[in-house]
Kinemage of the C-alpha trace (Angstrom):
@kinemage 1
@onewidth
@group {chain A} dominant
@subgroup {mainchain}
@vectorlist {calphas} color= white
{ca met a 1} P 80.411 132.439 -30.588
{ca phe a 2} L 81.629 135.992 -31.222
{ca asp a 3} L 80.982 137.078 -27.603
{ca lys a 4} L 83.239 134.234 -26.511
{ca leu a 5} L 85.882 135.241 -29.075
{ca asp a 6} L 85.793 138.854 -27.815
{ca gln a 7} L 86.356 137.597 -24.256
{ca ile a 8} L 89.284 135.429 -25.402
{ca glu a 9} L 90.867 138.389 -27.224
{ca glu a 10} L 90.445 140.548 -24.120
{ca lys a 11} L 92.086 137.843 -21.984
{ca tyr a 12} L 94.936 137.598 -24.517
{ca glu a 13} L 95.535 141.361 -24.277
{ca glu a 14} L 95.612 141.164 -20.459
{ca leu a 15} L 98.158 138.317 -20.616
{ca ser a 16} L 100.290 140.271 -23.139
{ca lys a 17} L 100.575 143.082 -20.573
{ca lys a 18} L 101.306 140.700 -17.705
{ca ile a 19} L 104.169 138.876 -19.438
{ca ser a 20} L 105.821 142.266 -20.067
{ca asp a 21} L 105.396 143.414 -16.447
{ca pro a 22} L 108.817 143.514 -14.665
{ca asp a 23} L 107.253 142.477 -11.322
{ca ile a 24} L 105.736 139.344 -12.899
{ca ile a 25} L 108.927 138.558 -14.862
{ca ala a 26} L 110.757 138.525 -11.508
{ca asp a 27} L 108.446 135.702 -10.325
{ca his a 28} L 109.639 133.014 -12.768
{ca asn a 29} L 106.958 130.379 -12.039
{ca arg a 30} L 104.121 132.889 -12.315
{ca trp a 31} L 105.587 134.392 -15.495
{ca gln a 32} L 105.968 130.925 -17.071
{ca gln a 33} L 102.296 130.136 -16.365
{ca tyr a 34} L 101.179 133.403 -18.007
{ca val a 35} L 103.415 132.739 -21.040
{ca lys a 36} L 101.882 129.252 -21.365
{ca asn a 37} L 98.323 130.659 -21.167
{ca his a 38} L 99.219 133.394 -23.670
{ca ser a 39} L 100.652 130.828 -26.103
{ca glu a 40} L 97.512 128.659 -25.829
{ca leu a 41} L 95.308 131.597 -26.928
{ca glu a 42} L 97.598 132.889 -29.682
{ca glu a 43} L 96.294 130.813 -32.610
{ca ile a 44} L 92.624 131.528 -31.928
{ca val a 45} L 93.238 135.287 -31.415
{ca thr a 46} L 95.335 135.533 -34.605
{ca thr a 47} L 92.593 133.734 -36.574
{ca tyr a 48} L 89.864 135.921 -35.049
{ca arg a 49} L 91.764 139.114 -35.922
{ca glu a 50} L 92.187 137.897 -39.493
{ca tyr a 51} L 88.450 137.119 -39.585
{ca lys a 52} L 87.563 140.650 -38.378
{ca lys a 53} L 89.872 142.147 -41.009
{ca val a 54} L 88.163 140.101 -43.771
{ca val a 55} L 84.708 141.128 -42.477
{ca gln a 56} L 85.725 144.811 -42.607
{ca glu a 57} L 87.173 144.448 -46.130
{ca leu a 58} L 83.978 142.707 -47.252
{ca lys a 59} L 81.883 145.501 -45.759
{ca asp a 60} L 84.008 148.147 -47.542
{ca ile a 61} L 83.828 146.441 -50.925
{ca thr a 62} L 80.064 145.824 -50.629
{ca gln a 63} L 79.610 149.530 -49.897
{ca met a 64} L 81.782 150.418 -52.893
{ca leu a 65} L 79.658 148.226 -55.182
{ca gln a 66} L 76.554 150.205 -54.202
{ca asp a 67} L 77.999 153.171 -56.130
{ca lys a 68} L 76.119 153.097 -59.439
{ca ser a 69} L 78.699 155.361 -61.123
{ca leu a 70} L 81.521 152.807 -60.549
{ca asp a 71} L 83.617 152.039 -63.646
{ca pro a 72} L 82.456 148.655 -65.182
{ca glu a 73} L 85.988 147.231 -65.165
{ca leu a 74} L 86.502 148.196 -61.506
{ca arg a 75} L 83.067 146.759 -60.670
{ca glu a 76} L 84.005 143.417 -62.216
{ca met a 77} L 87.269 143.300 -60.243
{ca ala a 78} L 85.454 144.319 -57.047
{ca glu a 79} L 82.811 141.609 -57.524
{ca met a 80} L 85.534 138.961 -57.957
{ca glu a 81} L 87.260 140.189 -54.802
{ca gln a 82} L 83.919 140.191 -52.959
{ca glu a 83} L 83.413 136.476 -53.807
{ca glu a 84} L 86.948 135.632 -52.659
{ca leu a 85} L 86.380 137.477 -49.373
{ca lys a 86} L 83.066 135.645 -48.811
{ca glu a 87} L 84.849 132.294 -49.260
{ca lys a 88} L 87.669 133.383 -46.952
{ca lys a 89} L 85.151 134.530 -44.313
{ca ala a 90} L 83.386 131.128 -44.420
{ca glu a 91} L 86.735 129.283 -44.104
{ca leu a 92} L 87.812 131.395 -41.120
{ca glu a 93} L 84.423 130.901 -39.418
{ca gln a 94} L 84.884 127.133 -39.709
{ca gln a 95} L 88.436 127.382 -38.357
{ca leu a 96} L 87.203 129.414 -35.388
{ca lys a 97} L 84.490 126.841 -34.620
{ca val a 98} L 87.145 124.095 -34.561
{ca leu a 99} L 89.497 126.202 -32.410
{ca leu a 100} L 86.666 126.784 -29.916
{ca leu a 101} L 86.032 123.051 -29.482
{ca pro a 102} L 86.959 121.842 -25.975
{ca lys a 103} L 90.610 120.800 -25.934
{ca asp a 104} L 91.570 117.298 -24.877
{ca pro a 105} L 93.630 117.962 -21.709
{ca asn a 106} L 95.923 115.064 -22.658
{ca asp a 107} L 96.800 116.280 -26.168
{ca glu a 108} L 100.198 117.756 -25.318
{ca lys a 109} L 101.319 114.774 -23.234
{ca asn a 110} L 103.830 112.018 -23.895
{ca val a 111} L 102.249 108.640 -24.602
{ca ile a 112} L 102.781 105.053 -23.574
{ca val a 113} L 102.103 102.655 -26.443
{ca glu a 114} L 101.561 98.904 -26.069
{ca ile a 115} L 101.673 96.631 -29.144
{ca arg a 116} L 100.752 92.964 -28.809
{ca ala a 117} L 100.738 90.218 -31.424
{ca gly a 118} L 97.213 88.865 -31.903
{ca thr a 119} L 95.885 86.046 -34.088
{ca gly a 120} L 98.377 84.661 -36.598
{ca gly a 121} L 101.249 83.188 -34.579
{ca glu a 122} L 104.746 84.148 -35.754
{ca glu a 123} L 103.346 86.234 -38.624
{ca ala a 124} L 101.363 88.355 -36.131
{ca ala a 125} L 104.566 88.870 -34.101
{ca leu a 126} L 106.444 89.983 -37.250
{ca phe a 127} L 103.606 92.402 -38.037
{ca ala a 128} L 103.770 93.777 -34.462
{ca ala a 129} L 107.474 94.467 -35.122
{ca asp a 130} L 106.491 96.285 -38.363
{ca leu a 131} L 104.056 98.475 -36.415
{ca phe a 132} L 106.730 99.311 -33.834
{ca arg a 133} L 109.115 100.377 -36.628
{ca met a 134} L 106.323 102.437 -38.225
{ca tyr a 135} L 105.638 104.396 -35.015
{ca ser a 136} L 109.385 104.739 -34.298
{ca arg a 137} L 110.003 106.321 -37.710
{ca phe a 138} L 106.945 108.557 -37.380
{ca ala a 139} L 108.271 109.764 -34.006
{ca glu a 140} L 111.789 110.215 -35.377
{ca glu a 141} L 110.509 112.452 -38.209
{ca arg a 142} L 108.838 114.688 -35.628
{ca gly a 143} L 111.929 114.893 -33.440
{ca trp a 144} L 110.374 112.784 -30.660
{ca lys a 145} L 112.214 110.252 -28.521
{ca ile a 146} L 111.322 106.560 -28.094
{ca asp a 147} L 111.959 104.995 -24.680
{ca ile a 148} L 111.395 101.219 -24.599
{ca met a 149} L 109.864 100.011 -21.333
{ca asn a 150} L 109.413 96.276 -21.937
{ca thr a 151} L 109.805 93.812 -24.840
{ca his a 152} L 109.174 90.140 -25.593
{ca tyr a 153} L 110.799 89.101 -28.894
{ca thr a 154} L 110.354 85.812 -30.750
{ca asp a 155} L 113.183 83.709 -32.236
{ca met a 156} L 112.489 85.260 -35.688
{ca asp a 157} L 112.750 88.875 -34.401
{ca gly a 158} L 108.991 89.223 -34.180
{ca ile a 159} L 107.452 90.943 -31.169
{ca lys a 160} L 104.999 89.192 -28.873
{ca glu a 161} L 104.615 92.381 -26.855
{ca ile a 162} L 106.338 95.752 -26.637
{ca val a 163} L 105.651 98.701 -24.337
{ca phe a 164} L 107.335 102.012 -25.120
{ca met a 165} L 106.988 105.705 -24.382
{ca val a 166} L 106.936 108.408 -27.070
{ca val a 167} L 108.381 111.578 -25.553
{ca gly a 168} L 107.429 114.752 -27.399
{ca lys a 169} L 105.014 117.675 -27.272
{ca gly a 170} L 101.684 116.705 -28.826
{ca ala a 171} L 102.484 112.975 -29.003
{ca tyr a 172} L 99.069 112.004 -27.613
{ca ser a 173} L 97.148 114.300 -29.993
{ca ala a 174} L 98.891 112.642 -32.964
{ca leu a 175} L 98.710 109.013 -31.823
{ca lys a 176} L 95.481 108.797 -29.797
{ca tyr a 177} L 93.472 107.391 -32.744
{ca glu a 178} L 95.867 104.424 -33.156
{ca ser a 179} L 94.297 102.310 -30.378
{ca gly a 180} L 92.566 99.200 -31.668
{ca val a 181} L 93.121 96.105 -33.814
{ca his a 182} L 95.456 96.488 -36.811
{ca arg a 183} L 95.074 93.736 -39.420
{ca val a 184} L 97.596 92.638 -42.058
{ca gln a 185} L 96.926 90.620 -45.235
{ca arg a 186} L 100.055 89.215 -46.901
{ca val a 187} L 102.032 86.075 -47.723
{ca pro a 188} L 103.886 85.271 -44.489
{ca val a 189} L 107.661 84.870 -44.437
{ca thr a 190} L 107.016 81.494 -42.788
{ca glu a 191} L 104.640 80.327 -45.560
{ca ser a 192} L 106.250 78.444 -48.469
{ca gly a 193} L 103.001 77.894 -50.408
{ca gly a 194} L 102.511 81.578 -51.186
{ca arg a 195} L 99.003 81.807 -49.701
{ca ile a 196} L 97.786 85.147 -48.313
{ca his a 197} L 97.146 85.049 -44.573
{ca thr a 198} L 95.334 87.506 -42.326
{ca ser a 199} L 96.997 88.287 -39.009
{ca ala a 200} L 96.454 90.978 -36.399
{ca ala a 201} L 98.100 92.996 -33.658
{ca thr a 202} L 96.509 95.210 -31.031
{ca val a 203} L 97.703 98.713 -30.211
{ca ala a 204} L 96.869 100.651 -27.049
{ca val a 205} L 97.822 104.328 -26.712
{ca met a 206} L 97.675 105.929 -23.256
{ca pro a 207} L 98.637 109.432 -22.108
{ca glu a 208} L 101.463 109.527 -19.595
{ca ala a 209} L 100.015 110.202 -16.153
{ca glu a 210} L 101.768 112.307 -13.542
{ca glu a 211} L 101.952 111.138 -9.930
{ca val a 212} L 99.560 113.912 -8.884
{ca glu a 213} L 96.950 112.673 -11.404
{ca val a 214} L 96.957 109.066 -10.179
{ca glu a 215} L 97.415 108.346 -6.502
{ca ile a 216} L 98.705 104.815 -5.876
{ca asn a 217} L 98.709 103.354 -2.391
{ca pro a 218} L 101.964 101.341 -1.914
{ca asn a 219} L 99.949 98.827 0.156
{ca asp a 220} L 97.915 98.045 -2.997
{ca leu a 221} L 101.005 96.795 -4.842
{ca arg a 222} L 102.659 93.392 -4.993
{ca ile a 223} L 106.173 93.654 -6.424
{ca asp a 224} L 107.958 90.533 -7.713
{ca leu a 225} L 111.561 90.394 -8.917
{ca phe a 226} L 112.841 87.921 -11.521
{ca cys a 227} L 115.633 87.398 -14.070
{ca ser a 228} L 115.223 89.019 -17.504
{ca ser a 229} L 114.467 86.637 -20.372
{ca gly a 230} L 115.140 86.838 -24.113
{ca pro a 231} L 113.662 85.113 -27.197
{ca gly a 232} L 112.411 81.616 -26.431
{ca gly a 233} L 112.385 82.351 -22.704
{ca gln a 234} L 116.115 81.864 -22.060
{ca ser a 235} L 117.563 83.835 -19.157
{ca val a 236} L 119.496 86.949 -20.216
{ca asn a 237} L 121.191 87.603 -16.883
{ca thr a 238} L 121.509 86.016 -13.477
{ca thr a 239} L 120.507 89.008 -11.351
{ca gln a 240} L 116.890 89.621 -10.445
{ca ser a 241} L 116.659 93.019 -12.131
{ca ala a 242} L 113.306 92.504 -13.911
{ca val a 243} L 110.250 93.816 -12.048
{ca arg a 244} L 106.607 92.728 -12.096
{ca ile a 245} L 104.077 94.969 -10.320
{ca thr a 246} L 100.535 93.805 -9.582
{ca his a 247} L 97.932 96.431 -8.644
{ca leu a 248} L 95.779 94.332 -6.297
{ca pro a 249} L 92.503 96.357 -6.406
{ca thr a 250} L 92.271 96.231 -10.228
{ca gly a 251} L 94.357 93.140 -11.041
{ca ile a 252} L 96.476 95.152 -13.514
{ca val a 253} L 99.915 93.543 -13.979
{ca val a 254} L 102.905 95.418 -15.414
{ca ser a 255} L 106.361 93.971 -16.148
{ca cys a 256} L 109.587 95.709 -17.091
{ca gln a 257} L 112.904 93.986 -17.822
{ca asp a 258} L 114.729 96.059 -20.459
{ca glu a 259} L 117.004 97.949 -18.043
{ca lys a 260} L 119.892 96.267 -16.183
{ca ser a 261} L 118.977 98.234 -13.055
{ca gln a 262} L 116.146 96.966 -10.860
{ca his a 263} L 115.442 100.564 -9.759
{ca lys a 264} L 115.079 101.782 -13.377
{ca asn a 265} L 112.814 98.850 -14.269
{ca lys a 266} L 110.615 99.591 -11.268
{ca asp a 267} L 110.416 103.283 -12.221
{ca lys a 268} L 109.376 102.439 -15.790
{ca ala a 269} L 106.852 99.837 -14.622
{ca met a 270} L 105.264 102.431 -12.307
{ca lys a 271} L 104.917 104.840 -15.262
{ca val a 272} L 103.076 102.191 -17.266
{ca leu a 273} L 100.877 101.309 -14.276
{ca arg a 274} L 99.961 104.983 -13.725
{ca ala a 275} L 99.082 105.346 -17.422
{ca arg a 276} L 96.868 102.224 -17.348
{ca leu a 277} L 95.054 103.353 -14.197
{ca tyr a 278} L 94.594 106.855 -15.642
{ca glu a 279} L 93.198 105.420 -18.892
{ca lys a 280} L 90.873 103.102 -16.914
{ca ala a 281} L 89.531 106.022 -14.845
{ca gln a 282} L 88.987 108.124 -17.983
{ca arg a 283} L 87.200 105.281 -19.781
{ca glu a 284} L 84.873 104.709 -16.804
{ca gln a 285} L 84.153 108.447 -16.594
{ca gln a 286} L 83.296 108.622 -20.311
{ca glu a 287} L 80.964 105.608 -20.019
{ca gln a 288} L 79.115 107.302 -17.164
{ca ile a 289} L 78.308 110.410 -19.198
{ca ala a 290} L 74.652 109.863 -20.033
{ca gly a 291} L 73.637 110.187 -23.666
{ca ala a 292} L 77.175 110.862 -24.915
{ca arg a 293} L 77.577 109.585 -28.450
{ca arg a 294} L 80.784 107.852 -29.449
{ca ser a 295} L 82.764 109.625 -32.122
{ca met a 296} L 82.848 107.954 -35.518
{ca val a 297} L 86.622 107.844 -35.149
{ca gly a 298} L 86.270 105.505 -32.195
{ca ser a 299} L 86.926 105.784 -28.515
{ca gly a 300} L 90.198 103.896 -28.480
{ca asp a 301} L 88.577 100.533 -27.795
{ca arg a 302} L 91.366 97.960 -28.087
{ca ser a 303} L 88.940 95.329 -29.462
{ca glu a 304} L 87.773 97.527 -32.349
{ca arg a 305} L 89.211 96.648 -35.781
{ca ile a 306} L 90.433 99.977 -37.050
{ca arg a 307} L 92.815 99.423 -39.961
{ca thr a 308} L 93.855 96.874 -42.602
{ca tyr a 309} L 97.280 96.750 -44.270
{ca asn a 310} L 96.868 94.798 -47.540
{ca phe a 311} L 100.216 93.938 -49.181
{ca pro a 312} L 98.979 92.429 -52.505
{ca gln a 313} L 96.979 95.599 -53.252
{ca asn a 314} L 99.542 98.010 -51.718
{ca arg a 315} L 96.770 99.632 -49.686
{ca val a 316} L 96.013 100.771 -46.161
{ca thr a 317} L 92.343 101.193 -45.210
{ca asp a 318} L 91.101 102.920 -42.074
{ca his a 319} L 87.658 101.402 -41.490
{ca arg a 320} L 86.392 104.126 -39.134
{ca ile a 321} L 86.371 106.851 -41.768
{ca gly a 322} L 86.484 104.755 -44.966
{ca leu a 323} L 89.889 106.147 -45.970
{ca thr a 324} L 92.075 104.096 -48.340
{ca val a 325} L 95.598 105.036 -49.444
{ca his a 326} L 97.587 103.032 -52.002
{ca arg a 327} L 101.073 103.559 -50.575
{ca leu a 328} L 101.444 100.891 -47.936
{ca gly a 329} L 105.271 100.925 -48.077
{ca glu a 330} L 105.413 104.637 -47.227
{ca val a 331} L 102.903 104.243 -44.381
{ca leu a 332} L 104.990 101.457 -42.818
{ca gln a 333} L 108.000 103.792 -43.092
{ca gly a 334} L 106.191 106.189 -40.739
{ca lys a 335} L 104.434 108.430 -43.301
{ca leu a 336} L 101.236 108.565 -41.247
{ca asp a 337} L 100.410 112.283 -41.566
{ca glu a 338} L 97.643 111.919 -44.191
{ca ile a 339} L 95.826 109.263 -42.147
{ca ile a 340} L 96.230 111.114 -38.827
{ca glu a 341} L 95.027 114.415 -40.341
{ca ala a 342} L 91.966 112.683 -41.861
{ca leu a 343} L 91.104 111.072 -38.493
{ca thr a 344} L 91.531 114.395 -36.661
{ca thr a 345} L 89.317 116.206 -39.200
{ca ala a 346} L 86.623 113.497 -38.949
{ca asp a 347} L 86.667 113.684 -35.158
{ca gln a 348} L 86.375 117.491 -35.239
{ca ala a 349} L 83.481 117.279 -37.719
{ca glu a 350} L 81.655 114.843 -35.442
{ca lys a 351} L 82.161 117.115 -32.416
{ca leu a 352} L 80.901 120.139 -34.385
{ca lys a 353} L 77.752 118.172 -35.281
{ca glu a 354} L 77.145 117.484 -31.599
{ca leu a 355} L 77.357 121.236 -30.869
{ca asp a 356} L 74.734 122.134 -33.525
């Protein structure tokens, strides 16, 4: 591990010189790439330098404690400091192990999120709308932008299906564990008898794919135009601005009707199609890796039940890691940090186990 860290520090030093070189600064594209690479190594190098400093301090204090003539009061203080340094060294070692884990190449990307009402009729559609608001507020708190691609509302303002993009650095790393079945237990608005019902909605989170990452042959596409529709299926306008794209080799169908412009709807639909094809290729690649164990956090399987939102008990439970928090209202207001951090930590712990 330390040989690798020495190499990374050496590379960081080289990049520091390059981004200060006037000849490289003159070549803007090249300079930008070096700055990006330098920034990617900064956290690990800073942590490693702190680790080396702690190791040296620990060595110095251990040497000092070998002096038998040391004043008893100073010895006691030195021994306390020695214990603190040992703990700090262990913490930094763990941090370095995590920082050395292979990075998910998609982590910094924007994401396309699809939420669909599942079992539970109108109540499931209302819950899907709650989930959309939850992710919107979470994104808003982080300064990210929401761009709606396609929606199908019900007459009661529930959502049968919504597809939207979250635009912001690190959106995928924060939201990638949200894929799966989300279950709600509460008394439905539509239920007069006051009985608790269980409904569900599915969430799919996909990294945005660039055109260079997914090559689509125009001959493989069937593009249909139709009029946009609102709640209950009524026509919203008379022009055929809504777009449906069918990818013939895979059978994937994508619709987009939220923009008034046919061109904009087609552009958004192509983004969703690229993301779905990219996710499909990644999933197939992961399944082909022989002997690879699935992380306890889950692989983003849309059919996997991942979380329950229980209104009577004011609790949210993530079933993958056994985490329960009793502040459901805050979670639905977008306060997801505690859950996301716990999922990230669990995933890192599982990956570290696989390296041992």
